[in-house]
DOLUM-949554 format. One record per residue (C-alpha): chain; x, y, z. Coordinates in nm, 4 decimals. Layout:
<rs>
R   chaine       east      north         up
R        A          X          Y          Z
...
</rs>
This chain:
<rs>
R   chaine       east      north         up
R        A    -2.6531    -2.6305     2.1707
R        A    -2.7925    -2.9826     2.1961
R        A    -2.5999    -3.2630     2.3665
R        A    -2.3519    -3.4240     2.1270
R        A    -2.4400    -3.7856     2.2038
R        A    -2.6290    -3.9438     1.9161
R        A    -2.8598    -4.2386     1.9905
R        A    -2.8045    -4.5632     1.8025
R        A    -3.0169    -4.5538     1.4885
R        A    -2.9206    -4.8720     1.3083
R        A    -2.7068    -4.9032     0.9984
R        A    -2.6618    -4.5998     0.7799
R        A    -2.6242    -4.6319     0.4017
R        A    -2.3205    -4.4823     0.2331
R        A    -2.3832    -4.1088     0.1775
R        A    -2.4188    -3.9963    -0.1814
R        A    -2.0760    -3.9284    -0.3409
R        A    -2.2102    -3.6134    -0.5089
R        A    -2.2420    -3.4579    -0.1619
R        A    -1.9162    -3.5791    -0.0121
R        A    -1.6851    -3.5428    -0.3092
R        A    -1.5815    -3.2092    -0.4507
R        A    -1.7766    -3.0730    -0.7418
R        A    -1.4623    -3.0635    -0.9561
R        A    -1.4397    -3.3648    -1.1844
R        A    -1.1057    -3.5058    -1.3036
R        A    -0.9530    -3.3571    -1.6172
R        A    -0.9850    -3.5705    -1.9326
R        A    -0.6736    -3.6741    -2.1198
R        A    -0.5988    -3.4707    -2.4320
R        A    -0.6243    -3.7007    -2.7399
R        A    -0.3349    -3.5223    -2.9043
R        A    -0.2095    -3.7607    -3.1722
R        A    -0.5541    -3.9068    -3.2453
R        A    -0.7003    -3.5651    -3.3260
R        A    -0.4130    -3.3517    -3.4548
R        A    -0.1945    -3.6108    -3.6239
R        A     0.1759    -3.6820    -3.5642
R        A     0.3262    -3.3575    -3.7009
R        A     0.1032    -3.1194    -3.5064
R        A     0.1078    -3.3440    -3.1989
R        A     0.4875    -3.3320    -3.1989
R        A     0.4966    -2.9529    -3.2309
R        A     0.2293    -2.9005    -2.9625
R        A     0.4166    -3.1276    -2.7204
R        A     0.7479    -2.9524    -2.7817
R        A     0.5943    -2.6067    -2.7508
R        A     0.4213    -2.7015    -2.4254
R        A     0.7414    -2.8453    -2.2805
R        A     0.9320    -2.5288    -2.3726
R        A     0.6725    -2.3241    -2.1827
R        A     0.6441    -2.5664    -1.8857
R        A     0.2724    -2.5755    -1.9599
R        A     0.0212    -2.8537    -2.0260
R        A    -0.0202    -2.9123    -2.4010
R        A    -0.3908    -2.8367    -2.3509
R        A    -0.3125    -2.4650    -2.3178
R        A    -0.1145    -2.4677    -2.6427
R        A    -0.4128    -2.6352    -2.8109
R        A    -0.6424    -2.3642    -2.6725
R        A    -0.4351    -2.0965    -2.8420
R        A    -0.3864    -2.2981    -3.1602
R        A    -0.7563    -2.3693    -3.2215
R        A    -0.8673    -2.0090    -3.1706
R        A    -0.5761    -1.8748    -3.3762
R        A    -0.6225    -2.1086    -3.6704
R        A    -0.9966    -2.0478    -3.6664
R        A    -0.9373    -1.6729    -3.6907
R        A    -0.6661    -1.7170    -3.9564
R        A    -0.9094    -1.9067    -4.1799
R        A    -1.1917    -1.6791    -4.0701
R        A    -1.4355    -1.5798    -4.3414
R        A    -1.2181    -1.7119    -4.6231
R        A    -1.3582    -2.0642    -4.5785
R        A    -1.6781    -2.1908    -4.4162
R        A    -1.8066    -2.5451    -4.3694
R        A    -2.1446    -2.6677    -4.4964
R        A    -2.2635    -3.0182    -4.4009
R        A    -2.5591    -2.9638    -4.6359
R        A    -2.7635    -2.6853    -4.7906
R        A    -2.9008    -2.4503    -4.5279
R        A    -2.6336    -2.5190    -4.2671
R        A    -2.3081    -2.3255    -4.2749
R        A    -2.0531    -2.2732    -3.9981
R        A    -1.7529    -2.0386    -3.9818
R        A    -1.4322    -2.1780    -3.8282
R        A    -1.4527    -1.9309    -3.5379
R        A    -1.3792    -2.0888    -3.1970
R        A    -1.3683    -1.9445    -2.8472
R        A    -1.1388    -2.1139    -2.5967
R        A    -1.0904    -2.0358    -2.2294
R        A    -0.7859    -2.1701    -2.0433
R        A    -0.8674    -2.2339    -1.6782
R        A    -0.6054    -2.2699    -1.4069
R        A    -0.4316    -2.1169    -1.1111
R        A    -0.1785    -1.8332    -1.1591
R        A     0.1070    -2.0847    -1.1419
R        A    -0.0359    -2.3230    -1.4036
R        A     0.1387    -2.1409    -1.6924
R        A    -0.1781    -2.0620    -1.8861
R        A    -0.0315    -1.7516    -2.0467
R        A     0.2999    -1.9095    -2.1547
R        A     0.1055    -2.1971    -2.3101
R        A    -0.1125    -1.9580    -2.5085
R        A     0.1897    -1.7472    -2.6038
R        A     0.3422    -2.0435    -2.7846
R        A     0.1005    -1.9601    -3.0668
R        A     0.0022    -1.6001    -2.9975
R        A     0.3639    -1.4863    -3.0167
R        A     0.3848    -1.6280    -3.3690
R        A     0.0751    -1.4347    -3.4791
R        A     0.2485    -1.1082    -3.3988
R        A     0.5489    -1.2170    -3.6020
R        A     0.3354    -1.3004    -3.9065
R        A     0.1408    -0.9766    -3.8613
R        A     0.4642    -0.7725    -3.8524
R        A     0.5749    -0.9339    -4.1771
R        A     0.2426    -0.8542    -4.3464
R        A     0.2417    -0.4969    -4.2201
R        A     0.6025    -0.4435    -4.3335
R        A     0.5164    -0.5746    -4.6800
R        A     0.2307    -0.3233    -4.7041
R        A     0.4252    -0.0185    -4.5881
R        A     0.5270     0.0644    -4.9455
R        A     0.1649     0.0478    -5.0645
R        A     0.0556     0.2673    -4.7752
R        A     0.3252     0.5262    -4.8440
R        A     0.2259     0.5356    -5.2124
R        A    -0.1413     0.5738    -5.1187
R        A    -0.0653     0.8611    -4.8803
R        A     0.1268     1.0393    -5.1544
R        A    -0.1667     1.0000    -5.3946
R        A    -0.4069     1.1104    -5.1200
R        A    -0.2055     1.4283    -5.0615
R        A    -0.2052     1.5062    -5.4353
R        A    -0.5770     1.4371    -5.4511
R        A    -0.6344     1.6691    -5.1577
R        A    -0.4476     1.9511    -5.3296
R        A    -0.6264     1.8821    -5.6572
R        A    -0.9629     1.8831    -5.4841
R        A    -0.8854     2.2172    -5.3199
R        A    -0.7888     2.3661    -5.6575
R        A    -1.0968     2.2190    -5.8285
R        A    -1.3259     2.3616    -5.5599
R        A    -1.1790     2.7085    -5.6107
R        A    -1.2304     2.6892    -5.9873
R        A    -1.5822     2.5479    -5.9409
R        A    -1.6745     2.8269    -5.6970
R        A    -1.5489     3.0917    -5.9409
R        A    -1.7450     2.9351    -6.2260
R        A    -2.0650     2.9256    -6.0252
R        A    -2.0099     3.2865    -5.9224
R        A    -1.9662     3.3901    -6.2870
R        A    -2.2698     3.1866    -6.3881
R        A    -2.0642     2.9537    -6.6072
R        A    -2.0548     2.5747    -6.6089
R        A    -1.8204     2.4372    -6.3368
R        A    -1.5489     2.1936    -6.4497
R        A    -1.5951     1.8213    -6.4041
R        A    -1.4372     1.6574    -6.1055
R        A    -1.0871     1.5463    -6.2187
R        A    -0.9852     1.1801    -6.2151
R        A    -0.6945     1.2620    -5.9828
R        A    -0.9477     1.2973    -5.7005
R        A    -1.0617     0.9377    -5.7392
R        A    -0.8290     0.7062    -5.5459
R        A    -0.8685     0.3607    -5.3977
R        A    -0.9541     0.3221    -5.0267
R        A    -0.6628     0.3461    -4.7863
R        A    -0.4754     0.0134    -4.7479
R        A    -0.5594    -0.1384    -4.4120
R        A    -0.2646    -0.2738    -4.2157
R        A    -0.3653    -0.6168    -4.0838
R        A    -0.4716    -0.6720    -3.7237
R        A    -0.4562    -1.0481    -3.6780
R        A    -0.4908    -1.0268    -3.2997
R        A    -0.5980    -0.7624    -3.0532
R        A    -0.5827    -0.7571    -2.6742
R        A    -0.8509    -0.4988    -2.6099
R        A    -1.0717    -0.2476    -2.7803
R        A    -1.4153    -0.0971    -2.7791
R        A    -1.6944    -0.2469    -2.9825
R        A    -1.6789     0.0599    -3.2066
R        A    -1.3081     0.0092    -3.2750
R        A    -1.3503    -0.3643    -3.3329
R        A    -1.6335    -0.2982    -3.5752
R        A    -1.4071    -0.0697    -3.7794
R        A    -1.1293    -0.3312    -3.7822
R        A    -1.3567    -0.6143    -3.8946
R        A    -1.5305    -0.3977    -4.1558
R        A    -1.1905    -0.3186    -4.3102
R        A    -1.0555    -0.6720    -4.2552
R        A    -1.3474    -0.8894    -4.3641
R        A    -1.1741    -1.2194    -4.2843
R        A    -1.2213    -1.1368    -3.9107
R        A    -0.9741    -1.1244    -3.6261
R        A    -0.8805    -1.2717    -3.2859
R        A    -0.9322    -1.1277    -2.9395
R        A    -0.6542    -1.2641    -2.7173
R        A    -0.6475    -1.1556    -2.3536
R        A    -0.4276    -1.2757    -2.0726
R        A    -0.7281    -1.2672    -1.8362
R        A    -1.0837    -1.2931    -1.9657
R        A    -1.2608    -1.2219    -1.6349
R        A    -1.2619    -0.8443    -1.6769
R        A    -1.3796    -0.8727    -2.0373
R        A    -1.6649    -1.1055    -1.9397
R        A    -1.7666    -0.8909    -1.6443
R        A    -1.7685    -0.5829    -1.8653
R        A    -2.0236    -0.7339    -2.1042
R        A    -2.3162    -0.5671    -1.9330
R        A    -2.1678    -0.2193    -1.8952
R        A    -2.3375     0.0680    -2.0709
R        A    -2.1042     0.2114    -2.3312
R        A    -2.2708     0.4998    -2.5064
R        A    -2.5534     0.2951    -2.6528
R        A    -2.6115    -0.0214    -2.4583
R        A    -2.4519    -0.3493    -2.3635
R        A    -2.1663    -0.5047    -2.5638
R        A    -2.3158    -0.8514    -2.5135
R        A    -2.5260    -0.8629    -2.8353
R        A    -2.2178    -0.7732    -3.0392
R        A    -2.0216    -1.0631    -2.8954
R        A    -2.3080    -1.3086    -2.9254
R        A    -2.3103    -1.2357    -3.2990
R        A    -1.9294    -1.2291    -3.3285
R        A    -1.9269    -1.6060    -3.2774
R        A    -2.1677    -1.6770    -3.5612
R        A    -2.0358    -1.4727    -3.8515
R        A    -2.3687    -1.3017    -3.9153
R        A    -2.4271    -0.9525    -4.0505
R        A    -2.4216    -0.6855    -3.7829
R        A    -2.4396    -0.3080    -3.7599
R        A    -2.2878    -0.1029    -3.4796
R        A    -2.4849     0.2133    -3.4237
R        A    -2.3943     0.4428    -3.1367
R        A    -2.5019     0.7978    -3.0590
R        A    -2.2869     1.0623    -3.2259
R        A    -2.1085     0.8165    -3.4582
R        A    -2.1593     0.6955    -3.8119
R        A    -2.3016     0.3400    -3.8193
R        A    -2.0608     0.0627    -3.9170
R        A    -2.2035    -0.2322    -4.1099
R        A    -2.0262    -0.5681    -4.1124
R        A    -2.1277    -0.8379    -4.3606
R        A    -1.9918    -1.1228    -4.1485
R        A    -1.8965    -1.0443    -3.7908
R        A    -1.6365    -1.3100    -3.7012
R        A    -1.4055    -1.2727    -3.4019
R        A    -1.2337    -1.5684    -3.2374
R        A    -1.1558    -1.5393    -2.8652
R        A    -0.8956    -1.6960    -2.6393
R        A    -0.7557    -1.6201    -2.2959
R        A    -0.7222    -1.7409    -1.9393
R        A    -0.9190    -1.7326    -1.6169
R        A    -0.8761    -1.8615    -1.2626
R        A    -1.1162    -2.1327    -1.1392
R        A    -1.2692    -1.9194    -0.8638
R        A    -1.3340    -1.6314    -1.1030
R        A    -1.4928    -1.8677    -1.3518
R        A    -1.7140    -2.0186    -1.0828
R        A    -1.8451    -1.6800    -0.9733
R        A    -1.9091    -1.5784    -1.3347
R        A    -2.0902    -1.9026    -1.4129
R        A    -2.3196    -1.8780    -1.1133
R        A    -2.4051    -1.5122    -1.1752
R        A    -2.4358    -1.5211    -1.5527
R        A    -2.7587    -1.5189    -1.7492
R        A    -2.7795    -1.8310    -1.9624
R        A    -2.7931    -1.6498    -2.2962
R        A    -2.5378    -1.8789    -2.4595
R        A    -2.2357    -1.6500    -2.4255
R        A    -2.0348    -1.8636    -2.1823
R        A    -2.1530    -2.1825    -2.3528
R        A    -1.9760    -2.0685    -2.6687
R        A    -1.6390    -2.1277    -2.5006
R        A    -1.4506    -2.4558    -2.5072
R        A    -1.3347    -2.4708    -2.1437
R        A    -0.9843    -2.6139    -2.1085
R        A    -0.8834    -2.6984    -1.7518
R        A    -0.5979    -2.9510    -1.7391
R        A    -0.4064    -3.0675    -1.4357
R        A    -0.0736    -2.8858    -1.3825
R        A     0.2424    -3.0451    -1.5175
R        A     0.5698    -3.0794    -1.3261
R        A     0.8339    -2.8165    -1.3960
R        A     1.1355    -2.9410    -1.5863
R        A     1.3943    -2.8185    -1.8303
R        A     1.2921    -2.8632    -2.1981
R        A     1.4632    -3.1553    -2.3664
R        A     1.4284    -3.0229    -2.7230
R        A     1.3638    -2.7048    -2.9180
R        A     0.9999    -2.6160    -2.9784
R        A     1.0463    -2.5723    -3.3530
R        A     0.8445    -2.2509    -3.3691
R        A     0.9269    -2.1946    -3.7367
R        A     0.7211    -2.5014    -3.8342
R        A     0.4110    -2.3432    -3.6847
R        A     0.4960    -1.9997    -3.8239
R        A     0.5190    -2.1426    -4.1782
R        A     0.1781    -2.3060    -4.1321
R        A     0.0274    -1.9801    -4.0038
R        A     0.1678    -1.7852    -4.2995
R        A    -0.0017    -2.0328    -4.5312
R        A    -0.3330    -1.9982    -4.3480
R        A    -0.3186    -1.6180    -4.3445
R        A    -0.2469    -1.6352    -4.7166
R        A    -0.6004    -1.7651    -4.7811
R        A    -0.8273    -1.5081    -4.9443
R        A    -1.2000    -1.4585    -4.9714
R        A    -1.3413    -1.5025    -5.3194
R        A    -1.5456    -1.2453    -5.5110
R        A    -1.8883    -1.3412    -5.6393
R        A    -2.0576    -1.2283    -5.9589
R        A    -2.1491    -0.9000    -5.7888
R        A    -1.7849    -0.8362    -5.6940
R        A    -1.8613    -0.8891    -5.3244
R        A    -1.6178    -1.0766    -5.1017
R        A    -1.7614    -1.3995    -4.9637
R        A    -1.6335    -1.7201    -4.8003
R        A    -1.5671    -2.0240    -5.0109
R        A    -1.8048    -2.2846    -4.8654
R        A    -1.6556    -2.6308    -4.8186
R        A    -1.9045    -2.9193    -4.8478
R        A    -1.9081    -3.2440    -4.6505
R        A    -1.8534    -3.5778    -4.8188
R        A    -2.1356    -3.8326    -4.7876
R        A    -1.9368    -4.0499    -4.5415
R        A    -1.8703    -3.7387    -4.3293
R        A    -2.2441    -3.6642    -4.3273
R        A    -2.3115    -4.0182    -4.2052
R        A    -2.0764    -3.9696    -3.9087
R        A    -2.2349    -3.6309    -3.8399
R        A    -2.5832    -3.7887    -3.8341
R        A    -2.4719    -4.0402    -3.5711
R        A    -2.2986    -3.7700    -3.3696
R        A    -2.6114    -3.5526    -3.3636
R        A    -2.8123    -3.8433    -3.2226
R        A    -2.5548    -3.8798    -2.9447
R        A    -2.5788    -3.5071    -2.8703
R        A    -2.9576    -3.5372    -2.8397
R        A    -2.9144    -3.8180    -2.5864
R        A    -2.6611    -3.6163    -2.3809
R        A    -2.9020    -3.3238    -2.3707
R        A    -3.1593    -3.5314    -2.1839
R        A    -2.9278    -3.5668    -1.8829
R        A    -2.8073    -3.2041    -1.8689
R        A    -2.9375    -2.8700    -1.7517
R        A    -2.8278    -2.5071    -1.7215
R        A    -2.5045    -2.3965    -1.8856
R        A    -2.3984    -2.7523    -1.9576
R        A    -2.7185    -2.8048    -2.1559
R        A    -2.6443    -2.4889    -2.3536
R        A    -2.2916    -2.6130    -2.4257
R        A    -2.4141    -2.9553    -2.5389
R        A    -2.6674    -2.7886    -2.7662
R        A    -2.3809    -2.6234    -2.9548
R        A    -2.1665    -2.9357    -2.9863
R        A    -2.2805    -3.0360    -3.3344
R        A    -2.1913    -2.6948    -3.4736
R        A    -1.8673    -2.7006    -3.2745
R        A    -1.7682    -3.0337    -3.4312
R        A    -1.8433    -2.8989    -3.7797
R        A    -1.6247    -2.5922    -3.7168
R        A    -1.3457    -2.8027    -3.5733
R        A    -1.3538    -3.0404    -3.8722
R        A    -1.2863    -2.7445    -4.1018
R        A    -0.9987    -2.6302    -3.8806
R        A    -0.8471    -2.9798    -3.8694
R        A    -0.8722    -3.0079    -4.2493
R        A    -0.6721    -2.6876    -4.2889
R        A    -0.4264    -2.7760    -4.0133
R        A    -0.3446    -3.0892    -4.2146
R        A    -0.3092    -2.8812    -4.5309
R        A    -0.0961    -2.6097    -4.3688
R        A     0.1593    -2.8645    -4.2482
R        A     0.1795    -3.0479    -4.5826
R        A     0.2764    -2.9900    -4.9456
R        A    -0.0621    -3.1016    -5.0759
R        A    -0.3241    -2.8953    -5.2564
R        A    -0.6032    -2.7213    -5.0725
R        A    -0.8811    -2.9558    -4.9556
R        A    -1.2026    -2.9487    -5.1564
R        A    -1.4345    -3.1128    -4.9040
R        A    -1.4480    -3.2199    -4.5412
R        A    -1.4028    -3.5929    -4.5293
R        A    -1.4974    -3.8649    -4.2864
R        A    -1.1538    -3.8663    -4.1236
R        A    -1.1510    -3.4944    -4.0443
R        A    -1.5016    -3.4914    -3.9027
R        A    -1.4426    -3.8157    -3.7138
R        A    -1.1400    -3.6623    -3.5398
R        A    -1.3397    -3.3483    -3.4607
R        A    -1.6268    -3.5498    -3.3139
R        A    -1.3788    -3.7536    -3.1092
R        A    -1.2271    -3.4364    -2.9636
R        A    -1.5671    -3.2903    -2.8790
R        A    -1.7072    -3.6074    -2.7206
R        A    -1.4065    -3.7335    -2.5277
R        A    -1.2347    -3.4063    -2.4420
R        A    -1.4499    -3.0934    -2.4816
R        A    -1.7620    -3.2455    -2.3207
R        A    -1.5794    -3.3864    -2.0137
R        A    -1.3992    -3.0523    -1.9801
R        A    -1.7331    -2.8712    -1.9893
R        A    -1.8695    -3.1027    -1.7209
R        A    -1.5610    -3.0278    -1.5125
R        A    -1.5802    -2.6504    -1.5643
R        A    -1.9578    -2.6114    -1.5378
R        A    -2.0107    -2.8541    -1.2494
R        A    -2.1234    -2.5901    -1.0002
R        A    -2.3408    -2.4078    -1.2512
R        A    -2.4955    -2.7346    -1.3686
R        A    -2.6170    -2.8262    -1.0194
R        A    -2.9311    -2.6838    -0.8639
R        A    -2.9270    -2.4122    -0.5996
R        A    -3.0637    -2.6642    -0.3501
R        A    -2.7716    -2.9018    -0.4092
R        A    -2.5162    -2.6223    -0.3820
R        A    -2.6809    -2.5160    -0.0563
R        A    -2.6774    -2.8737     0.0689
R        A    -2.3030    -2.9035     0.0077
R        A    -2.2443    -2.5723     0.1816
R        A    -2.4469    -2.6815     0.4854
R        A    -2.2792    -3.0201     0.4984
R        A    -1.9342    -2.8572     0.4948
R        A    -2.0361    -2.6400     0.7912
R        A    -2.1767    -2.9390     0.9831
R        A    -1.8597    -3.1411     0.9334
R        A    -1.6376    -2.8457     1.0239
R        A    -1.8205    -2.8212     1.3562
R        A    -1.8329    -3.1962     1.4140
R        A    -2.2070    -3.1961     1.4782
R        A    -2.3488    -3.5492     1.5148
R        A    -2.6926    -3.3886     1.5236
R        A    -2.8368    -3.0402     1.4798
R        A    -3.1622    -2.8487     1.4619
R        A    -3.3011    -2.6499     1.1732
R        A    -3.2801    -2.3414     1.3952
R        A    -2.9061    -2.3962     1.4470
R        A    -2.8604    -2.4386     1.0725
R        A    -3.0324    -2.1075     1.0060
R        A    -2.8127    -1.9351     1.2639
R        A    -2.5074    -2.0309     1.0582
R        A    -2.6167    -1.7554     0.8175
R        A    -2.4679    -1.9331     0.5174
R        A    -2.4902    -1.7840     0.1705
R        A    -2.7986    -1.9133    -0.0080
R        A    -2.9423    -2.0594     0.3141
R        A    -3.0756    -1.7504     0.4857
R        A    -3.4451    -1.8329     0.4517
R        A    -3.6528    -2.1274     0.5758
R        A    -3.7452    -2.2193     0.2173
R        A    -3.3813    -2.2326     0.1074
R        A    -3.2812    -2.4324     0.4128
R        A    -3.5659    -2.6812     0.3684
R        A    -3.4639    -2.7417     0.0060
R        A    -3.1043    -2.8105     0.1156
R        A    -3.2169    -3.0381     0.4005
R        A    -3.4263    -3.2396     0.1551
R        A    -3.1215    -3.2909    -0.0675
R        A    -2.9148    -3.4059     0.2314
R        A    -3.1894    -3.6467     0.3402
R        A    -3.2236    -3.7892    -0.0112
R        A    -2.8462    -3.8308    -0.0232
R        A    -2.8397    -4.0224     0.3110
R        A    -2.6241    -3.7542     0.4733
R        A    -2.8801    -3.6763     0.7458
R        A    -3.2080    -3.8163     0.8757
R        A    -3.4780    -3.6617     1.0939
R        A    -3.5157    -3.7820     1.4507
R        A    -3.7804    -3.7111     1.7102
R        A    -3.6864    -3.4048     1.9162
R        A    -3.7112    -3.4056     2.2981
R        A    -4.0380    -3.2630     2.4305
R        A    -4.0465    -2.8859     2.4664
R        A    -4.1167    -2.8047     2.8356
R        A    -4.2621    -2.4682     2.7336
R        A    -4.4966    -2.6213     2.4782
R        A    -4.5319    -2.4738     2.1320
R        A    -4.4158    -2.6069     1.7989
R        A    -4.1261    -2.8533     1.8402
R        A    -3.8015    -2.7773     1.6601
R        A    -3.6818    -3.0086     1.3791
R        A    -3.3896    -3.2302     1.4775
R        A    -3.1572    -3.4202     1.2440
R        A    -2.8900    -3.6855     1.2962
R        A    -2.5776    -3.6826     1.0799
R        A    -2.4473    -3.9933     0.9070
R        A    -2.1529    -4.1069     1.1281
R        A    -1.9485    -4.1859     0.8136
R        A    -1.9303    -3.8127     0.7423
R        A    -1.7690    -3.7453     1.0784
R        A    -1.5303    -4.0391     1.0882
R        A    -1.1697    -3.9344     1.1501
R        A    -1.2655    -3.5762     1.2288
R        A    -1.1563    -3.4212     1.5540
</rs>
């Protein structure tokens, strides 16, 4: 180890904050009343207080739930050639004690209640269908016997009786699911064309399982399409193919920051993670609720949303009703898209992928906000997306979703060299080194800094950030190539023992 005395080298500039400050940016404030209006803002606040959770987590569950409730019954179309389903994916980020799950449950618990009501109402229809199916089965058996005898005698077999022709089995609704194979989900969505919601307490296992081989390949393509509402066919060995006209599955759930960080840094940038709205608020203090949450208000709104139906076209096929934008809403959208293009110039990696989806995200959210307003009112169904609804959606995306993405994707948005530089600087400060050699840095055997090329890239970042500077090494008495020596900015060691 070299002597610890550092020669005077003049004034040092202030080291770059991006190297000395943590990568985690502050959480943006949720624009609750500005985006959701007074009625929904009041319910969200009460529900969050009842769960001792930040209102952000309630919003995460609400947006995904409402998007799935509308599903393929209504789509948004800013203009011809551009349509968006209201499907949203939200991911609640926080430590185990941050009350992510209780916050999500404020809405998810109500889905199960509405689903139970719908299933109970259909039990009579299902029982009647099963009775008809049993009669049809007996009739088919009898008809087959008569037909076989006729064919054996050389006579004309009887026509298939009408009693064998029954409607398809009523499908009991599945408004939310916690798990399931792609094959099972495909069956559900093919029988429930409005779509559904995947709600998991922890999303890490689901995300990590995307690349597993499951009898026919990765599940990742299925989920990439599930966000967009496009046609999709699931074909696996040994099973009948399942075709879905519009694959639409909303997703919500929680994850811990460390798990998210490892997933972000290891993930291929194919757009899967960028489809999520990351929601990572600061924890709230624990306190006893001051008022009732008023869950019935939200339940009534959800019943109204789940009451929406797809319409049948001239070919008797179920399709979404497509809601157009008003001209003033298109004007706001034009301006927003120009802003998105400007933000893209300063981004890279997963953050760039997220920003690239922000225009579509704002369109989807404007449809959801339009129907949130309708579901909590006595007014008729909206006929277009207006300037107010899209303006609120754009405000949410710009001033909340984008800062949250920057906060969540900070590590993944930085280069490997910068992450290595931070790692090396942390090790230098932990050891209190006023100066060090490149050989000593390599001996630290830090992750991502095990080769000379990786170390040199990190050293360059630290030099550019005024954290270190090269100094002339003492002469080597044995000759040979001199080792590289660096001095550390004294400001980085101030107050450290």
